[in-house]
All heavy atoms as TSV, in Angstrom:
chain	resi	resn	atom	element	x	y	z
A	1	MET	N	N	53.782	99.756	69.178
A	1	MET	CA	C	54.813	100.635	68.666
A	1	MET	C	C	54.604	100.752	67.157
A	1	MET	O	O	54.353	99.772	66.491
A	1	MET	CB	C	56.190	100.036	68.977
A	1	MET	CG	C	57.311	100.949	68.585
A	1	MET	SD	S	58.991	100.292	68.791
A	1	MET	CE	C	59.123	99.974	70.502
A	2	ASN	N	N	54.715	101.966	66.638
A	2	ASN	CA	C	54.508	102.109	65.196
A	2	ASN	C	C	55.767	101.686	64.430
A	2	ASN	O	O	56.876	101.642	64.972
A	2	ASN	CB	C	54.057	103.526	64.843
A	2	ASN	CG	C	55.093	104.577	65.169
A	2	ASN	OD1	O	56.259	104.289	65.286
A	2	ASN	ND2	N	54.642	105.810	65.302
A	3	LYS	N	N	55.581	101.362	63.176
A	3	LYS	CA	C	56.642	100.766	62.369
A	3	LYS	C	C	57.878	101.663	62.212
A	3	LYS	O	O	58.993	101.182	62.394
A	3	LYS	CB	C	56.078	100.372	61.004
A	3	LYS	CG	C	56.995	99.500	60.203
A	3	LYS	CD	C	56.300	98.991	58.969
A	3	LYS	CE	C	57.182	97.992	58.257
A	3	LYS	NZ	N	56.522	97.346	57.153
A	4	PRO	N	N	57.773	102.961	61.906
A	4	PRO	CA	C	58.971	103.792	61.754
A	4	PRO	C	C	59.796	103.856	63.040
A	4	PRO	O	O	61.023	103.790	62.996
A	4	PRO	CB	C	58.434	105.165	61.377
A	4	PRO	CG	C	57.106	104.907	60.752
A	4	PRO	CD	C	56.564	103.712	61.491
A	5	LEU	N	N	59.132	103.961	64.190
A	5	LEU	CA	C	59.858	104.023	65.454
A	5	LEU	C	C	60.550	102.693	65.740
A	5	LEU	O	O	61.685	102.648	66.213
A	5	LEU	CB	C	58.892	104.390	66.595
A	5	LEU	CG	C	59.524	104.627	67.952
A	5	LEU	CD1	C	60.599	105.703	67.868
A	5	LEU	CD2	C	58.467	105.015	68.963
A	6	PHE	N	N	59.882	101.596	65.420
A	6	PHE	CA	C	60.453	100.267	65.614
A	6	PHE	C	C	61.704	100.103	64.744
A	6	PHE	O	O	62.740	99.597	65.202
A	6	PHE	CB	C	59.411	99.198	65.265
A	6	PHE	CG	C	59.929	97.798	65.396
A	6	PHE	CD1	C	60.123	97.231	66.650
A	6	PHE	CD2	C	60.232	97.057	64.269
A	6	PHE	CE1	C	60.610	95.948	66.767
A	6	PHE	CE2	C	60.719	95.767	64.377
A	6	PHE	CZ	C	60.908	95.211	65.628
A	7	LEU	N	N	61.642	100.527	63.472
A	7	LEU	CA	C	62.795	100.429	62.575
A	7	LEU	C	C	63.951	101.305	63.045
A	7	LEU	O	O	65.115	100.901	63.000
A	7	LEU	CB	C	62.398	100.802	61.147
A	7	LEU	CG	C	61.481	99.802	60.434
A	7	LEU	CD1	C	61.043	100.363	59.086
A	7	LEU	CD2	C	62.174	98.469	60.259
A	8	LEU	N	N	63.632	102.489	63.539
A	8	LEU	CA	C	64.661	103.398	64.048
A	8	LEU	C	C	65.344	102.798	65.273
A	8	LEU	O	O	66.568	102.801	65.379
A	8	LEU	CB	C	64.049	104.758	64.388
A	8	LEU	CG	C	65.023	105.804	64.899
A	8	LEU	CD1	C	66.061	106.129	63.838
A	8	LEU	CD2	C	64.269	107.056	65.301
A	9	ALA	N	N	64.576	102.248	66.184
A	9	ALA	CA	C	65.140	101.647	67.395
A	9	ALA	C	C	65.993	100.421	67.044
A	9	ALA	O	O	67.080	100.229	67.593
A	9	ALA	CB	C	64.023	101.257	68.361
A	10	GLY	N	N	65.509	99.604	66.130
A	10	GLY	CA	C	66.266	98.428	65.708
A	10	GLY	C	C	67.578	98.804	65.050
A	10	GLY	O	O	68.622	98.194	65.319
A	11	SER	N	N	67.545	99.827	64.200
A	11	SER	CA	C	68.766	100.286	63.530
A	11	SER	C	C	69.772	100.821	64.538
A	11	SER	O	O	70.970	100.569	64.444
A	11	SER	CB	C	68.443	101.372	62.510
A	11	SER	OG	O	67.610	100.852	61.491
A	12	ALA	N	N	69.281	101.558	65.521
A	12	ALA	CA	C	70.164	102.108	66.555
A	12	ALA	C	C	70.838	100.989	67.343
A	12	ALA	O	O	72.029	101.062	67.652
A	12	ALA	CB	C	69.379	103.026	67.483
A	13	LEU	N	N	70.105	99.942	67.660
A	13	LEU	CA	C	70.691	98.819	68.388
A	13	LEU	C	C	71.757	98.103	67.558
A	13	LEU	O	O	72.815	97.726	68.073
A	13	LEU	CB	C	69.601	97.823	68.807
A	13	LEU	CG	C	68.710	98.265	69.954
A	13	LEU	CD1	C	67.567	97.266	70.144
A	13	LEU	CD2	C	69.516	98.414	71.229
A	14	LEU	N	N	71.496	97.924	66.278
A	14	LEU	CA	C	72.478	97.286	65.410
A	14	LEU	C	C	73.755	98.107	65.299
A	14	LEU	O	O	74.864	97.579	65.375
A	14	LEU	CB	C	71.891	97.036	64.025
A	14	LEU	CG	C	70.866	95.916	63.929
A	14	LEU	CD1	C	70.254	95.887	62.526
A	14	LEU	CD2	C	71.505	94.578	64.244
A	15	LEU	N	N	73.601	99.404	65.139
A	15	LEU	CA	C	74.773	100.266	65.033
A	15	LEU	C	C	75.553	100.308	66.338
A	15	LEU	O	O	76.782	100.335	66.341
A	15	LEU	CB	C	74.362	101.675	64.614
A	15	LEU	CG	C	73.912	101.821	63.171
A	15	LEU	CD1	C	73.385	103.227	62.922
A	15	LEU	CD2	C	75.040	101.486	62.216
A	16	ALA	N	N	74.876	100.291	67.457
A	16	ALA	CA	C	75.554	100.299	68.750
A	16	ALA	C	C	76.368	99.027	68.931
A	16	ALA	O	O	77.479	99.054	69.465
A	16	ALA	CB	C	74.534	100.452	69.875
A	17	GLY	N	N	75.847	97.915	68.477
A	17	GLY	CA	C	76.585	96.658	68.567
A	17	GLY	C	C	77.837	96.673	67.713
A	17	GLY	O	O	78.887	96.185	68.127
A	18	CYS	N	N	77.764	97.256	66.546
A	18	CYS	CA	C	78.928	97.333	65.662
A	18	CYS	C	C	79.987	98.275	66.216
A	18	CYS	O	O	81.179	98.056	66.029
A	18	CYS	CB	C	78.527	97.809	64.271
A	18	CYS	SG	S	77.533	96.601	63.366
A	19	ALA	N	N	79.569	99.310	66.900
A	19	ALA	CA	C	80.508	100.288	67.435
A	19	ALA	C	C	81.401	99.671	68.506
A	19	ALA	O	O	82.540	100.085	68.686
A	19	ALA	CB	C	79.761	101.485	68.003
A	20	GLY	N	N	80.901	98.680	69.205
A	20	GLY	CA	C	81.690	98.058	70.254
A	20	GLY	C	C	82.560	96.919	69.775
A	20	GLY	O	O	83.369	96.386	70.529
A	21	ALA	N	N	82.451	96.545	68.519
A	21	ALA	CA	C	83.238	95.426	67.987
A	21	ALA	C	C	84.687	95.856	67.773
A	21	ALA	O	O	84.952	96.973	67.339
A	21	ALA	CB	C	82.642	94.944	66.666
A	22	PRO	N	N	85.645	94.975	68.086
A	22	PRO	CA	C	87.048	95.334	67.872
A	22	PRO	C	C	87.366	95.451	66.385
A	22	PRO	O	O	86.783	94.751	65.562
A	22	PRO	CB	C	87.815	94.173	68.500
A	22	PRO	CG	C	86.871	93.036	68.497
A	22	PRO	CD	C	85.489	93.632	68.613
A	23	VAL	N	N	88.272	96.332	66.066
A	23	VAL	CA	C	88.704	96.524	64.691
A	23	VAL	C	C	89.938	95.660	64.470
A	23	VAL	O	O	90.901	95.730	65.218
A	23	VAL	CB	C	89.039	98.006	64.412
A	23	VAL	CG1	C	89.576	98.185	63.013
A	23	VAL	CG2	C	87.811	98.859	64.645
A	24	HIS	N	N	89.886	94.816	63.455
A	24	HIS	CA	C	91.017	93.956	63.154
A	24	HIS	C	C	91.813	94.565	62.019
A	24	HIS	O	O	91.282	94.853	60.957
A	24	HIS	CB	C	90.542	92.550	62.767
A	24	HIS	CG	C	89.804	91.866	63.869
A	24	HIS	ND1	N	90.444	91.337	64.959
A	24	HIS	CD2	C	88.498	91.658	64.086
A	24	HIS	CE1	C	89.561	90.804	65.787
A	24	HIS	NE2	N	88.358	90.997	65.269
A	25	GLY	N	N	93.070	94.756	62.255
A	25	GLY	CA	C	93.936	95.308	61.227
A	25	GLY	C	C	95.123	94.389	60.997
A	25	GLY	O	O	95.143	93.255	61.460
A	26	PRO	N	N	96.117	94.891	60.319
A	26	PRO	CA	C	97.304	94.082	60.058
A	26	PRO	C	C	97.990	93.659	61.360
A	26	PRO	O	O	98.003	94.398	62.334
A	26	PRO	CB	C	98.213	95.015	59.255
A	26	PRO	CG	C	97.337	96.101	58.760
A	26	PRO	CD	C	96.204	96.206	59.725
A	27	THR	N	N	98.562	92.480	61.352
A	27	THR	CA	C	99.283	91.979	62.517
A	27	THR	C	C	100.783	91.941	62.273
A	27	THR	O	O	101.558	91.735	63.198
A	27	THR	CB	C	98.814	90.552	62.865
A	27	THR	OG1	O	99.031	89.706	61.739
A	27	THR	CG2	C	97.344	90.546	63.266
A	28	HIS	N	N	101.188	92.104	61.006
A	28	HIS	CA	C	102.601	92.050	60.671
A	28	HIS	C	C	102.852	92.803	59.365
A	28	HIS	O	O	101.922	93.196	58.685
A	28	HIS	CB	C	103.057	90.595	60.523
A	28	HIS	CG	C	102.439	89.915	59.341
A	28	HIS	ND1	N	101.194	89.324	59.395
A	28	HIS	CD2	C	102.877	89.777	58.068
A	28	HIS	CE1	C	100.904	88.839	58.194
A	28	HIS	NE2	N	101.898	89.098	57.385
A	29	ARG	N	N	104.119	92.982	59.076
A	29	ARG	CA	C	104.506	93.522	57.775
A	29	ARG	C	C	105.786	92.810	57.362
A	29	ARG	O	O	106.464	92.177	58.174
A	29	ARG	CB	C	104.707	95.030	57.814
A	29	ARG	CG	C	105.833	95.494	58.701
A	29	ARG	CD	C	105.873	97.029	58.777
A	29	ARG	NE	N	106.906	97.466	59.686
A	29	ARG	CZ	C	108.141	97.814	59.306
A	29	ARG	NH1	N	108.460	97.787	58.036
A	29	ARG	NH2	N	109.038	98.187	60.192
A	30	TRP	N	N	106.099	92.894	56.091
A	30	TRP	CA	C	107.293	92.252	55.560
A	30	TRP	C	C	108.358	93.302	55.291
A	30	TRP	O	O	108.071	94.353	54.735
A	30	TRP	CB	C	106.965	91.505	54.263
A	30	TRP	CG	C	106.061	90.347	54.493
A	30	TRP	CD1	C	104.716	90.317	54.269
A	30	TRP	CD2	C	106.409	89.083	55.026
A	30	TRP	NE1	N	104.217	89.092	54.619
A	30	TRP	CE2	C	105.238	88.310	55.088
A	30	TRP	CE3	C	107.605	88.503	55.457
A	30	TRP	CZ2	C	105.228	87.004	55.563
A	30	TRP	CZ3	C	107.588	87.202	55.921
A	30	TRP	CH2	C	106.416	86.464	55.969
A	31	VAL	N	N	109.577	93.009	55.698
A	31	VAL	CA	C	110.705	93.910	55.482
A	31	VAL	C	C	111.722	93.167	54.626
A	31	VAL	O	O	112.124	92.046	54.968
A	31	VAL	CB	C	111.340	94.333	56.823
A	31	VAL	CG1	C	112.554	95.211	56.595
A	31	VAL	CG2	C	110.319	95.035	57.700
A	32	ALA	N	N	112.143	93.789	53.529
A	32	ALA	CA	C	113.129	93.172	52.645
A	32	ALA	C	C	114.521	93.321	53.246
A	32	ALA	O	O	114.835	94.330	53.880
A	32	ALA	CB	C	113.083	93.825	51.270
A	33	GLU	N	N	115.346	92.293	53.054
A	33	GLU	CA	C	116.724	92.359	53.537
A	33	GLU	C	C	117.470	93.503	52.864
A	33	GLU	O	O	118.280	94.171	53.484
A	33	GLU	CB	C	117.421	91.022	53.294
A	33	GLU	CG	C	116.837	89.907	54.156
A	33	GLU	CD	C	117.378	88.529	53.805
A	33	GLU	OE1	O	118.340	88.433	53.021
A	33	GLU	OE2	O	116.826	87.557	54.329
A	34	THR	N	N	117.203	93.708	51.595
A	34	THR	CA	C	117.702	94.875	50.878
A	34	THR	C	C	116.492	95.584	50.294
A	34	THR	O	O	115.539	94.925	49.858
A	34	THR	CB	C	118.677	94.479	49.743
A	34	THR	OG1	O	118.020	93.598	48.845
A	34	THR	CG2	C	119.912	93.798	50.299
A	35	PRO	N	N	116.469	96.921	50.298
A	35	PRO	CA	C	115.284	97.645	49.811
A	35	PRO	C	C	114.888	97.224	48.392
A	35	PRO	O	O	115.736	97.033	47.527
A	35	PRO	CB	C	115.728	99.108	49.849
A	35	PRO	CG	C	116.817	99.147	50.870
A	35	PRO	CD	C	117.525	97.824	50.744
A	36	VAL	N	N	113.583	97.067	48.207
A	36	VAL	CA	C	113.039	96.723	46.891
A	36	VAL	C	C	111.941	97.713	46.542
A	36	VAL	O	O	111.250	98.223	47.424
A	36	VAL	CB	C	112.468	95.277	46.847
A	36	VAL	CG1	C	113.547	94.251	47.091
A	36	VAL	CG2	C	111.353	95.101	47.838
A	37	PRO	N	N	111.763	97.997	45.252
A	37	PRO	CA	C	110.657	98.878	44.842
A	37	PRO	C	C	109.313	98.206	45.145
A	37	PRO	O	O	109.202	96.979	45.182
A	37	PRO	CB	C	110.846	99.035	43.340
A	37	PRO	CG	C	112.207	98.512	43.029
A	37	PRO	CD	C	112.589	97.582	44.125
A	38	LYS	N	N	108.293	99.025	45.376
A	38	LYS	CA	C	106.974	98.493	45.710
A	38	LYS	C	C	106.456	97.504	44.662
A	38	LYS	O	O	105.901	96.468	45.032
A	38	LYS	CB	C	105.971	99.627	45.932
A	38	LYS	CG	C	104.649	99.115	46.455
A	38	LYS	CD	C	103.746	100.229	46.910
A	38	LYS	CE	C	102.473	99.634	47.500
A	38	LYS	NZ	N	101.653	100.626	48.136
A	39	PRO	N	N	106.621	97.766	43.350
A	39	PRO	CA	C	106.144	96.779	42.372
A	39	PRO	C	C	106.814	95.405	42.537
A	39	PRO	O	O	106.178	94.372	42.347
A	39	PRO	CB	C	106.495	97.403	41.022
A	39	PRO	CG	C	106.536	98.872	41.282
A	39	PRO	CD	C	107.078	98.996	42.685
A	40	ALA	N	N	108.085	95.389	42.918
A	40	ALA	CA	C	108.778	94.110	43.131
A	40	ALA	C	C	108.198	93.390	44.348
A	40	ALA	O	O	107.990	92.174	44.310
A	40	ALA	CB	C	110.270	94.343	43.308
A	41	TYR	N	N	107.939	94.153	45.428
A	41	TYR	CA	C	107.327	93.543	46.608
A	41	TYR	C	C	105.951	92.971	46.266
A	41	TYR	O	O	105.636	91.841	46.644
A	41	TYR	CB	C	107.194	94.553	47.754
A	41	TYR	CG	C	106.246	94.064	48.811
A	41	TYR	CD1	C	106.644	93.106	49.731
A	41	TYR	CD2	C	104.927	94.514	48.859
A	41	TYR	CE1	C	105.771	92.615	50.686
A	41	TYR	CE2	C	104.045	94.024	49.802
A	41	TYR	CZ	C	104.473	93.084	50.721
A	41	TYR	OH	O	103.597	92.587	51.644
A	42	LEU	N	N	105.140	93.750	45.561
A	42	LEU	CA	C	103.795	93.287	45.196
A	42	LEU	C	C	103.847	92.031	44.334
A	42	LEU	O	O	103.045	91.120	44.510
A	42	LEU	CB	C	103.023	94.406	44.486
A	42	LEU	CG	C	102.688	95.623	45.360
A	42	LEU	CD1	C	102.076	96.735	44.500
A	42	LEU	CD2	C	101.767	95.245	46.491
A	43	ARG	N	N	104.810	91.973	43.422
A	43	ARG	CA	C	104.983	90.785	42.586
A	43	ARG	C	C	105.382	89.575	43.436
A	43	ARG	O	O	104.826	88.492	43.297
A	43	ARG	CB	C	106.040	91.062	41.514
A	43	ARG	CG	C	106.254	89.911	40.543
A	43	ARG	CD	C	107.425	90.145	39.595
A	43	ARG	NE	N	108.674	90.220	40.346
A	43	ARG	CZ	C	109.480	91.287	40.389
A	43	ARG	NH1	N	109.179	92.379	39.716
A	43	ARG	NH2	N	110.592	91.271	41.087
A	44	ASP	N	N	106.345	89.770	44.345
A	44	ASP	CA	C	106.791	88.679	45.214
A	44	ASP	C	C	105.650	88.200	46.106
A	44	ASP	O	O	105.441	86.992	46.281
A	44	ASP	CB	C	107.967	89.130	46.094
A	44	ASP	CG	C	109.228	89.408	45.296
A	44	ASP	OD1	O	109.349	88.905	44.159
A	44	ASP	OD2	O	110.097	90.135	45.824
A	45	ASN	N	N	104.917	89.136	46.677
A	45	ASN	CA	C	103.804	88.799	47.564
A	45	ASN	C	C	102.732	88.000	46.810
A	45	ASN	O	O	102.262	86.977	47.297
A	45	ASN	CB	C	103.210	90.075	48.165
A	45	ASN	CG	C	102.111	89.779	49.146
A	45	ASN	OD1	O	102.334	89.145	50.168
A	45	ASN	ND2	N	100.911	90.230	48.833
A	46	ALA	N	N	102.378	88.466	45.622
A	46	ALA	CA	C	101.351	87.777	44.828
A	46	ALA	C	C	101.815	86.376	44.439
A	46	ALA	O	O	101.036	85.416	44.485
A	46	ALA	CB	C	101.009	88.589	43.578
A	47	ALA	N	N	103.084	86.247	44.074
A	47	ALA	CA	C	103.614	84.933	43.689
A	47	ALA	C	C	103.581	83.973	44.885
A	47	ALA	O	O	103.204	82.806	44.746
A	47	ALA	CB	C	105.037	85.073	43.161
A	48	CYS	N	N	103.950	84.466	46.067
A	48	CYS	CA	C	103.943	83.608	47.260
A	48	CYS	C	C	102.523	83.251	47.679
A	48	CYS	O	O	102.271	82.120	48.111
A	48	CYS	CB	C	104.702	84.281	48.402
A	48	CYS	SG	S	106.500	84.275	48.152
A	49	GLU	N	N	101.589	84.190	47.566
A	49	GLU	CA	C	100.194	83.874	47.880
A	49	GLU	C	C	99.675	82.790	46.938
A	49	GLU	O	O	99.013	81.851	47.368
A	49	GLU	CB	C	99.323	85.124	47.799
A	49	GLU	CG	C	99.460	86.034	48.995
A	49	GLU	CD	C	98.499	87.208	48.955
A	49	GLU	OE1	O	97.854	87.451	47.912
A	49	GLU	OE2	O	98.388	87.888	49.987
A	50	ALA	N	N	99.978	82.919	45.661
A	50	ALA	CA	C	99.504	81.940	44.679
A	50	ALA	C	C	100.144	80.570	44.911
A	50	ALA	O	O	99.468	79.544	44.874
A	50	ALA	CB	C	99.801	82.431	43.268
A	51	ARG	N	N	101.428	80.565	45.169
A	51	ARG	CA	C	102.159	79.310	45.356
A	51	ARG	C	C	101.711	78.578	46.621
A	51	ARG	O	O	101.645	77.357	46.646
A	51	ARG	CB	C	103.651	79.611	45.427
A	51	ARG	CG	C	104.540	78.401	45.281
A	51	ARG	CD	C	106.008	78.780	45.162
A	51	ARG	NE	N	106.199	79.700	44.041
A	51	ARG	CZ	C	107.039	80.738	44.072
A	51	ARG	NH1	N	107.764	80.994	45.127
A	51	ARG	NH2	N	107.161	81.515	43.023
A	52	SER	N	N	101.401	79.337	47.674
A	52	SER	CA	C	101.068	78.725	48.967
A	52	SER	C	C	99.579	78.440	49.135
A	52	SER	O	O	99.194	77.669	49.994
A	52	SER	CB	C	101.513	79.644	50.097
A	52	SER	OG	O	100.748	80.842	50.087
A	53	GLY	N	N	98.743	79.127	48.343
A	53	GLY	CA	C	97.301	78.999	48.519
A	53	GLY	C	C	96.769	79.892	49.621
A	53	GLY	O	O	95.603	79.833	49.976
A	54	PHE	N	N	97.615	80.745	50.171
A	54	PHE	CA	C	97.212	81.664	51.226
A	54	PHE	C	C	96.670	82.928	50.598
A	54	PHE	O	O	97.332	83.551	49.785
A	54	PHE	CB	C	98.409	81.992	52.128
A	54	PHE	CG	C	98.081	82.908	53.263
A	54	PHE	CD1	C	97.318	82.463	54.321
A	54	PHE	CD2	C	98.537	84.211	53.274
A	54	PHE	CE1	C	97.016	83.305	55.386
A	54	PHE	CE2	C	98.241	85.055	54.323
A	54	PHE	CZ	C	97.481	84.602	55.375
A	55	GLY	N	N	95.453	83.324	50.971
A	55	GLY	CA	C	94.806	84.467	50.348
A	55	GLY	C	C	94.895	85.760	51.113
A	55	GLY	O	O	94.164	86.688	50.845
A	56	GLY	N	N	95.766	85.873	52.104
A	56	GLY	CA	C	95.917	87.121	52.824
A	56	GLY	C	C	95.132	87.207	54.113
A	56	GLY	O	O	95.268	88.167	54.859
A	57	SER	N	N	94.318	86.235	54.405
A	57	SER	CA	C	93.609	86.242	55.679
A	57	SER	C	C	93.549	84.818	56.204
A	57	SER	O	O	93.651	83.863	55.450
A	57	SER	CB	C	92.196	86.795	55.524
A	57	SER	OG	O	91.447	85.952	54.680
A	58	GLY	N	N	93.420	84.703	57.475
A	58	GLY	CA	C	93.385	83.382	58.098
A	58	GLY	C	C	94.264	83.355	59.325
A	58	GLY	O	O	94.672	84.383	59.840
A	59	THR	N	N	94.591	82.183	59.744
A	59	THR	CA	C	95.369	82.030	60.965
A	59	THR	C	C	96.837	81.764	60.652
A	59	THR	O	O	97.163	81.129	59.637
A	59	THR	CB	C	94.802	80.886	61.828
A	59	THR	OG1	O	95.689	80.635	62.911
A	59	THR	CG2	C	94.623	79.612	61.032
A	60	ILE	N	N	97.719	82.240	61.525
A	60	ILE	CA	C	99.149	82.041	61.300
A	60	ILE	C	C	99.555	80.589	61.516
A	60	ILE	O	O	100.646	80.194	61.159
A	60	ILE	CB	C	100.002	82.965	62.181
A	60	ILE	CG1	C	99.783	82.679	63.667
A	60	ILE	CG2	C	99.742	84.411	61.860
A	60	ILE	CD1	C	100.752	83.381	64.574
A	61	ARG	N	N	98.656	79.807	62.080
A	61	ARG	CA	C	98.952	78.392	62.312
A	61	ARG	C	C	98.569	77.507	61.120
A	61	ARG	O	O	98.892	76.330	61.108
A	61	ARG	CB	C	98.245	77.918	63.570
A	61	ARG	CG	C	98.830	78.539	64.820
A	61	ARG	CD	C	98.202	77.965	66.079
A	61	ARG	NE	N	98.852	78.474	67.259
A	61	ARG	CZ	C	98.506	79.578	67.897
A	61	ARG	NH1	N	97.505	80.303	67.449
A	61	ARG	NH2	N	99.144	79.970	68.974
A	62	SER	N	N	97.899	78.076	60.135
A	62	SER	CA	C	97.468	77.266	58.994
A	62	SER	C	C	98.671	76.863	58.144
A	62	SER	O	O	99.679	77.573	58.071
A	62	SER	CB	C	96.464	78.034	58.142
A	62	SER	OG	O	97.094	79.121	57.492
A	63	ALA	N	N	98.566	75.729	57.506
A	63	ALA	CA	C	99.643	75.244	56.626
A	63	ALA	C	C	99.874	76.216	55.475
A	63	ALA	O	O	101.024	76.463	55.088
A	63	ALA	CB	C	99.296	73.856	56.095
A	64	SER	N	N	98.799	76.800	54.943
A	64	SER	CA	C	98.964	77.719	53.817
A	64	SER	C	C	99.742	78.966	54.234
A	64	SER	O	O	100.584	79.458	53.480
A	64	SER	CB	C	97.616	78.093	53.198
A	64	SER	OG	O	96.802	78.769	54.128
A	65	PHE	N	N	99.491	79.474	55.456
A	65	PHE	CA	C	100.254	80.645	55.917
A	65	PHE	C	C	101.712	80.271	56.145
A	65	PHE	O	O	102.616	81.045	55.810
A	65	PHE	CB	C	99.667	81.249	57.191
A	65	PHE	CG	C	100.458	82.451	57.655
A	65	PHE	CD1	C	100.286	83.671	57.047
A	65	PHE	CD2	C	101.405	82.337	58.659
A	65	PHE	CE1	C	101.033	84.777	57.434
A	65	PHE	CE2	C	102.157	83.426	59.054
A	65	PHE	CZ	C	101.973	84.650	58.439
A	66	GLN	N	N	101.963	79.108	56.710
A	66	GLN	CA	C	103.347	78.680	56.943
A	66	GLN	C	C	104.093	78.544	55.606
A	66	GLN	O	O	105.266	78.938	55.504
A	66	GLN	CB	C	103.392	77.374	57.735
A	66	GLN	CG	C	102.888	77.517	59.159
A	66	GLN	CD	C	103.640	78.576	59.965
A	66	GLN	OE1	O	104.848	78.702	59.871
A	66	GLN	NE2	N	102.903	79.347	60.745
A	67	ASN	N	N	103.421	78.031	54.586
A	67	ASN	CA	C	104.028	77.946	53.254
A	67	ASN	C	C	104.277	79.329	52.665
A	67	ASN	O	O	105.313	79.582	52.050
A	67	ASN	CB	C	103.153	77.117	52.314
A	67	ASN	CG	C	103.108	75.658	52.707
A	67	ASN	OD1	O	104.014	75.149	53.358
A	67	ASN	ND2	N	102.034	74.986	52.333
A	68	TYR	N	N	103.317	80.237	52.864
A	68	TYR	CA	C	103.462	81.620	52.399
A	68	TYR	C	C	104.642	82.290	53.104
A	68	TYR	O	O	105.472	82.940	52.475
A	68	TYR	CB	C	102.155	82.379	52.669
A	68	TYR	CG	C	102.235	83.866	52.553
A	68	TYR	CD1	C	102.360	84.488	51.321
A	68	TYR	CD2	C	102.176	84.665	53.686
A	68	TYR	CE1	C	102.423	85.866	51.213
A	68	TYR	CE2	C	102.236	86.037	53.597
A	68	TYR	CZ	C	102.370	86.635	52.364
A	68	TYR	OH	O	102.434	87.999	52.262
A	69	ARG	N	N	104.708	82.103	54.413
A	69	ARG	CA	C	105.791	82.697	55.202
A	69	ARG	C	C	107.156	82.192	54.722
A	69	ARG	O	O	108.102	82.969	54.583
A	69	ARG	CB	C	105.571	82.364	56.674
A	69	ARG	CG	C	106.553	82.972	57.610
A	69	ARG	CD	C	106.161	82.610	59.027
A	69	ARG	NE	N	107.111	83.149	59.961
A	69	ARG	CZ	C	106.963	83.125	61.265
A	69	ARG	NH1	N	105.883	82.586	61.789
A	69	ARG	NH2	N	107.870	83.624	62.060
A	70	GLN	N	N	107.248	80.898	54.456
A	70	GLN	CA	C	108.511	80.330	53.968
A	70	GLN	C	C	108.864	80.890	52.601
A	70	GLN	O	O	110.019	81.216	52.327
A	70	GLN	CB	C	108.432	78.804	53.919
A	70	GLN	CG	C	109.744	78.146	53.537
A	70	GLN	CD	C	110.844	78.430	54.541
A	70	GLN	OE1	O	110.669	78.223	55.738
A	70	GLN	NE2	N	111.979	78.928	54.056
A	71	CYS	N	N	107.881	81.027	51.739
A	71	CYS	CA	C	108.106	81.576	50.402
A	71	CYS	C	C	108.619	83.011	50.488
A	71	CYS	O	O	109.584	83.375	49.810
A	71	CYS	CB	C	106.808	81.513	49.587
A	71	CYS	SG	S	106.961	82.171	47.910
A	72	MET	N	N	107.996	83.829	51.333
A	72	MET	CA	C	108.441	85.220	51.486
A	72	MET	C	C	109.848	85.270	52.067
A	72	MET	O	O	110.674	86.097	51.653
A	72	MET	CB	C	107.458	86.000	52.362
A	72	MET	CG	C	106.123	86.292	51.694
A	72	MET	SD	S	106.250	87.387	50.250
A	72	MET	CE	C	106.450	88.976	51.036
A	73	SER	N	N	110.141	84.383	52.998
A	73	SER	CA	C	111.480	84.316	53.579
A	73	SER	C	C	112.503	83.933	52.505
A	73	SER	O	O	113.572	84.537	52.406
A	73	SER	CB	C	111.487	83.304	54.726
A	73	SER	OG	O	112.779	83.189	55.271
A	74	ASP	N	N	112.152	82.954	51.683
A	74	ASP	CA	C	113.036	82.530	50.588
A	74	ASP	C	C	113.259	83.658	49.583
A	74	ASP	O	O	114.314	83.725	48.941
A	74	ASP	CB	C	112.469	81.307	49.864
A	74	ASP	CG	C	112.463	80.060	50.734
A	74	ASP	OD1	O	113.129	80.043	51.800
A	74	ASP	OD2	O	111.764	79.093	50.355
A	75	ALA	N	N	112.281	84.550	49.447
A	75	ALA	CA	C	112.380	85.674	48.511
A	75	ALA	C	C	113.167	86.854	49.094
A	75	ALA	O	O	113.361	87.867	48.428
A	75	ALA	CB	C	110.981	86.141	48.089
A	76	GLY	N	N	113.597	86.714	50.374
A	76	GLY	CA	C	114.425	87.763	50.961
A	76	GLY	C	C	113.717	88.719	51.899
A	76	GLY	O	O	114.225	89.808	52.163
A	77	TYR	N	N	112.557	88.324	52.398
A	77	TYR	CA	C	111.812	89.171	53.321
A	77	TYR	C	C	111.777	88.534	54.706
A	77	TYR	O	O	111.845	87.315	54.842
A	77	TYR	CB	C	110.360	89.354	52.841
A	77	TYR	CG	C	110.246	90.032	51.501
A	77	TYR	CD1	C	110.243	89.277	50.334
A	77	TYR	CD2	C	110.148	91.410	51.400
A	77	TYR	CE1	C	110.140	89.886	49.093
A	77	TYR	CE2	C	110.041	92.020	50.162
A	77	TYR	CZ	C	110.044	91.259	49.018
A	77	TYR	OH	O	109.952	91.869	47.797
A	78	ARG	N	N	111.646	89.380	55.733
A	78	ARG	CA	C	111.420	88.845	57.070
A	78	ARG	C	C	110.156	89.498	57.624
A	78	ARG	O	O	109.844	90.654	57.340
A	78	ARG	CB	C	112.608	89.051	57.986
A	78	ARG	CG	C	112.947	90.461	58.312
A	78	ARG	CD	C	114.207	90.533	59.201
A	78	ARG	NE	N	114.672	91.890	59.285
A	78	ARG	CZ	C	114.205	92.796	60.152
A	78	ARG	NH1	N	113.288	92.451	61.016
A	78	ARG	NH2	N	114.661	94.032	60.145
A	79	MET	N	N	109.431	88.726	58.408
A	79	MET	CA	C	108.165	89.194	58.977
A	79	MET	C	C	108.435	89.937	60.269
A	79	MET	O	O	109.184	89.461	61.129
A	79	MET	CB	C	107.236	88.006	59.230
A	79	MET	CG	C	105.851	88.428	59.631
A	79	MET	SD	S	104.677	87.057	59.700
A	79	MET	CE	C	105.262	86.156	61.100
A	80	VAL	N	N	107.812	91.125	60.392
A	80	VAL	CA	C	107.945	91.946	61.586
A	80	VAL	C	C	106.550	92.125	62.172
A	80	VAL	O	O	105.648	92.593	61.470
A	80	VAL	CB	C	108.565	93.320	61.256
A	80	VAL	CG1	C	108.631	94.198	62.483
A	80	VAL	CG2	C	109.937	93.143	60.622
A	81	ALA	N	N	106.383	91.747	63.427
A	81	ALA	CA	C	105.080	91.899	64.092
A	81	ALA	C	C	104.805	93.371	64.361
A	81	ALA	O	O	105.709	94.145	64.644
A	81	ALA	CB	C	105.051	91.106	65.384
A	82	LEU	N	N	103.536	93.738	64.265
A	82	LEU	CA	C	103.126	95.118	64.568
A	82	LEU	C	C	102.642	95.234	65.985
A	82	LEU	O	O	102.228	94.334	66.601
A	82	LEU	CB	C	102.021	95.571	63.609
A	82	LEU	CG	C	102.426	95.613	62.154
A	82	LEU	CD1	C	101.248	96.026	61.297
A	82	LEU	CD2	C	103.571	96.577	61.932
């Protein structure tokens, strides 16, 4: 098999594999008990991420996520599953 055809076939196989992979998106969102402006939410979220050590990805069973969740709850937000 010549090199260009081999590269084309290999690329096609890689792309086909990626096309079948599930897309992971958000699993929840935060709702404030009383409406807050977006800058206030972003500030609260950043403060809770920093305080808990949770960087926005990971498992909901991790200690850092549980600390983040508690911080957001203390700040007046509740988590709503999507």
